[in-house]
C-alpha positions as CSV (number, residue, x, y, z in Angstrom):
1,M,62.9,-47.5,-50.8
2,G,62.0,-50.5,-48.8
3,V,58.9,-52.0,-50.1
4,F,58.1,-49.1,-52.5
5,G,60.3,-50.5,-55.4
6,Y,59.5,-48.3,-58.2
7,N,62.7,-47.7,-60.5
8,K,61.4,-45.6,-63.3
9,D,63.0,-42.7,-63.6
10,C,60.1,-39.9,-63.9
11,T,61.9,-36.4,-63.6
12,N,64.1,-34.1,-65.3
13,K,64.3,-31.4,-62.4
14,E,67.7,-32.5,-61.4
15,Q,68.3,-29.5,-59.0
16,M,64.7,-30.0,-57.1
17,L,65.5,-33.8,-57.0
18,T,69.3,-33.3,-55.8
19,K,67.6,-31.4,-52.9
20,I,64.9,-33.7,-52.2
21,R,67.5,-36.6,-52.3
22,T,69.6,-34.7,-49.7
23,A,66.7,-34.1,-47.5
24,I,65.5,-38.0,-47.5
25,M,69.1,-38.9,-46.9
26,E,70.0,-36.5,-43.7
27,K,68.9,-37.8,-40.2
28,D,68.4,-35.8,-37.3
29,E,67.7,-37.3,-33.8
30,N,65.8,-34.1,-32.5
31,H,62.2,-35.2,-32.1
32,F,60.8,-32.1,-31.1
33,S,60.5,-33.1,-27.3
34,T,60.5,-29.5,-26.1
35,I,58.6,-27.5,-28.8
36,N,56.5,-24.5,-28.1
37,L,53.5,-24.2,-29.9
38,Q,53.1,-20.5,-29.3
39,D,56.6,-19.7,-30.8
40,D,56.6,-19.4,-34.5
41,T,60.4,-19.9,-34.3
42,W,60.1,-23.1,-32.2
43,L,61.2,-25.1,-35.5
44,P,63.6,-22.9,-37.4
45,F,63.7,-23.1,-41.2
46,K,67.0,-23.8,-43.0
47,E,68.3,-20.6,-44.4
48,D,68.8,-21.9,-48.0
49,D,65.8,-24.1,-48.2
50,G,61.9,-23.7,-48.9
51,D,58.7,-24.9,-47.3
52,E,59.2,-28.2,-49.5
53,F,62.6,-29.2,-48.3
54,T,62.0,-28.3,-44.8
55,F,58.7,-30.5,-44.9
56,I,60.7,-33.7,-46.4
57,E,63.4,-33.6,-43.9
58,R,61.0,-33.4,-41.1
59,F,58.6,-35.9,-42.6
60,K,61.4,-38.5,-42.7
61,E,62.5,-38.0,-39.5
62,N,58.9,-38.7,-38.4
63,G,59.2,-42.1,-40.0
64,G,57.5,-41.2,-43.2
65,I,58.0,-42.5,-46.8
66,F,58.5,-39.9,-49.5
67,M,58.2,-40.3,-53.2
68,Y,58.2,-37.4,-55.8
69,F,56.5,-37.7,-59.4
70,E,57.1,-35.4,-62.1
71,E,53.7,-36.5,-63.7
72,M,50.3,-38.0,-62.6
73,E,50.6,-40.9,-65.2
74,H,53.9,-42.0,-63.3
75,F,52.3,-41.9,-60.1
76,K,49.6,-44.1,-61.2
77,E,52.0,-46.6,-63.1
78,A,53.7,-46.9,-59.8
79,M,50.4,-47.3,-57.8
80,K,49.8,-50.5,-60.0
81,Q,53.1,-51.9,-59.2
82,F,53.0,-51.2,-55.7
83,V,49.5,-52.9,-55.2
84,V,51.0,-56.1,-57.0
85,E,54.4,-56.1,-55.3
86,N,53.1,-55.5,-51.8
87,D,49.8,-57.6,-51.9
88,W,47.7,-54.7,-51.4
89,K,44.6,-55.9,-52.8
90,P,41.9,-54.7,-52.1
91,L,43.2,-51.3,-52.0
92,L,40.7,-49.0,-50.0
93,S,39.3,-45.4,-50.6
94,T,36.6,-43.4,-49.9
95,S,38.2,-40.2,-51.6
96,P,36.4,-39.0,-54.6
97,A,39.3,-37.5,-56.0
98,I,41.4,-40.7,-56.0
99,K,38.7,-42.5,-57.7
100,E,38.5,-39.9,-60.3
101,I,42.2,-39.8,-60.9
102,F,42.4,-43.6,-61.4
103,A,38.8,-43.8,-63.2
104,D,40.7,-44.6,-66.8
105,T,42.6,-47.6,-65.0
106,D,41.7,-51.1,-64.2
107,M,42.6,-50.4,-60.4
108,E,39.7,-51.1,-58.0
109,F,39.0,-49.6,-54.8
110,Q,36.6,-50.8,-51.8
111,E,35.2,-48.8,-49.0
112,D,34.8,-51.6,-46.4
113,Y,37.2,-50.6,-43.7
114,N,35.6,-52.8,-41.2
115,N,36.2,-56.5,-42.7
116,L,37.3,-58.4,-40.1
117,Q,38.7,-61.3,-42.6
118,R,41.2,-58.6,-43.8
119,K,44.7,-58.9,-42.7
120,K,45.4,-55.3,-43.1
121,N,43.9,-52.2,-44.3
122,V,45.7,-50.0,-47.1
123,S,44.4,-46.9,-47.7
124,L,44.9,-44.2,-50.4
125,I,43.7,-40.9,-49.8
126,D,44.2,-37.1,-50.8
127,C,45.2,-34.4,-48.0
128,E,44.6,-30.7,-47.0
129,C,48.0,-29.7,-46.8
130,M,51.8,-30.3,-45.6
131,I,53.2,-28.4,-42.8
132,A,56.8,-27.7,-43.0
133,Q,57.3,-26.6,-39.6
134,T,56.7,-30.3,-38.0
135,G,56.9,-32.4,-41.2
136,S,53.1,-33.1,-40.8
137,I,50.1,-33.8,-42.9
138,L,46.6,-32.2,-42.3
139,V,43.9,-34.5,-43.4
140,S,40.2,-34.2,-43.1
141,E,36.8,-36.1,-43.5
142,A,36.2,-33.8,-46.5
143,T,38.8,-34.7,-48.8
144,A,39.2,-38.2,-47.8
145,G,35.7,-39.2,-47.7
146,S,35.6,-40.7,-44.4
147,R,37.1,-40.6,-40.9
148,A,37.9,-44.3,-41.5
149,A,39.8,-43.6,-44.4
150,Y,42.9,-42.5,-42.0
151,S,41.9,-43.5,-38.9
152,S,41.4,-47.3,-39.6
153,A,44.3,-47.7,-42.0
154,D,47.4,-49.9,-41.2
155,T,49.2,-48.5,-44.0
156,L,48.4,-45.3,-45.2
157,L,49.1,-43.8,-48.5
158,I,48.5,-40.1,-49.0
159,L,48.6,-38.1,-52.5
160,A,49.7,-34.3,-52.3
161,R,50.6,-31.7,-54.7
162,P,53.4,-28.7,-54.3
163,S,50.8,-26.2,-54.1
164,Q,49.7,-27.8,-50.6
165,F,52.8,-26.9,-49.0
166,V,52.4,-24.4,-46.2
167,A,55.1,-23.2,-43.7
168,K,53.7,-23.3,-40.0
169,M,50.9,-24.7,-38.2
170,K,48.8,-21.6,-38.1
171,D,48.9,-21.4,-42.0
172,A,47.3,-24.6,-42.2
173,L,44.4,-23.5,-39.9
174,W,43.9,-20.5,-42.0
175,L,43.9,-22.4,-44.9
176,M,41.0,-24.4,-43.6
177,K,39.3,-21.3,-42.6
178,E,39.6,-19.9,-46.1
179,K,38.6,-23.1,-47.7
180,Y,35.7,-24.1,-45.8
181,G,34.6,-20.7,-43.6
182,D,32.1,-21.6,-40.9
183,E,31.2,-25.4,-42.6
184,Q,34.6,-27.0,-41.4
185,P,34.8,-30.5,-42.1
186,A,33.5,-32.8,-38.8
187,S,36.9,-34.5,-38.6
188,M,40.3,-33.1,-39.2
189,T,43.6,-34.7,-38.1
190,I,47.2,-33.9,-38.1
191,I,49.5,-37.0,-38.8
192,S,53.1,-36.7,-38.1
193,G,54.1,-40.2,-39.0
194,P,53.3,-43.7,-38.2
195,S,51.9,-44.1,-34.6
196,C,53.8,-44.9,-31.8
197,S,53.1,-45.8,-28.4
198,T,55.3,-46.4,-25.0
199,D,52.1,-47.5,-22.6
200,I,53.8,-51.0,-22.1
201,E,57.2,-50.7,-19.9
202,N,57.9,-47.3,-21.8
203,I,58.9,-49.3,-24.9
204,P,58.3,-47.9,-28.2
205,V,55.5,-49.7,-30.4
206,I,54.5,-48.6,-33.9
207,G,50.9,-49.1,-35.0
208,V,49.4,-49.8,-31.9
209,Y,46.7,-46.8,-32.2
210,G,47.0,-45.9,-35.8
211,C,48.9,-46.7,-39.0
212,K,52.1,-49.0,-38.8
213,Q,53.5,-47.1,-42.2
214,L,52.9,-43.7,-43.7
215,A,53.9,-42.9,-47.4
216,L,53.4,-39.5,-49.0
217,F,53.6,-39.2,-52.9
218,L,54.2,-35.8,-54.1
219,V,52.9,-35.3,-57.7
220,E,53.4,-32.2,-60.0
């Protein structure tokens, strides 16, 4: 799991976890270089898999770290461990939902994303939805609490629920329309993995214009 070294066994759903582990371990070199956004079939789903497993495979292909927790308490315990092991103090968040989840713990959050004395910004937010078609995550200022929460993070940690899976990009847009109507959030961003730039001599460099590390925590 890299820096995310949480070892607690937190699920009995062996069938689901078996498929999730398979999705995490499989690697595909297709990075969607010839996609057609107008065609609903441009990234076909695997015949026997649902939205969640298609998403996990493509999210991993995009360079994301994926972890599943059966209960919120297990996630909260893991986050405490991650903060200590990875020296994530202070952990940043402007998300009201995140602060409410950790209100009964000793976890402390700061909101200042512009502190020049800090070595790196580690941000924990929640999301709008997960898009299976591309392995992407839709985030917004409404749920994250601020644009800086996802635009200024060096390490971006995102909390999601199984009910937030959608199949295709157009489903995500419809979801936002139904949720917010004419009062759409001022900022919405689709995140498909750690940022990567080839501006200098066509050499890929991670984290130049965005997060260097992206992790998604799926909690039942």
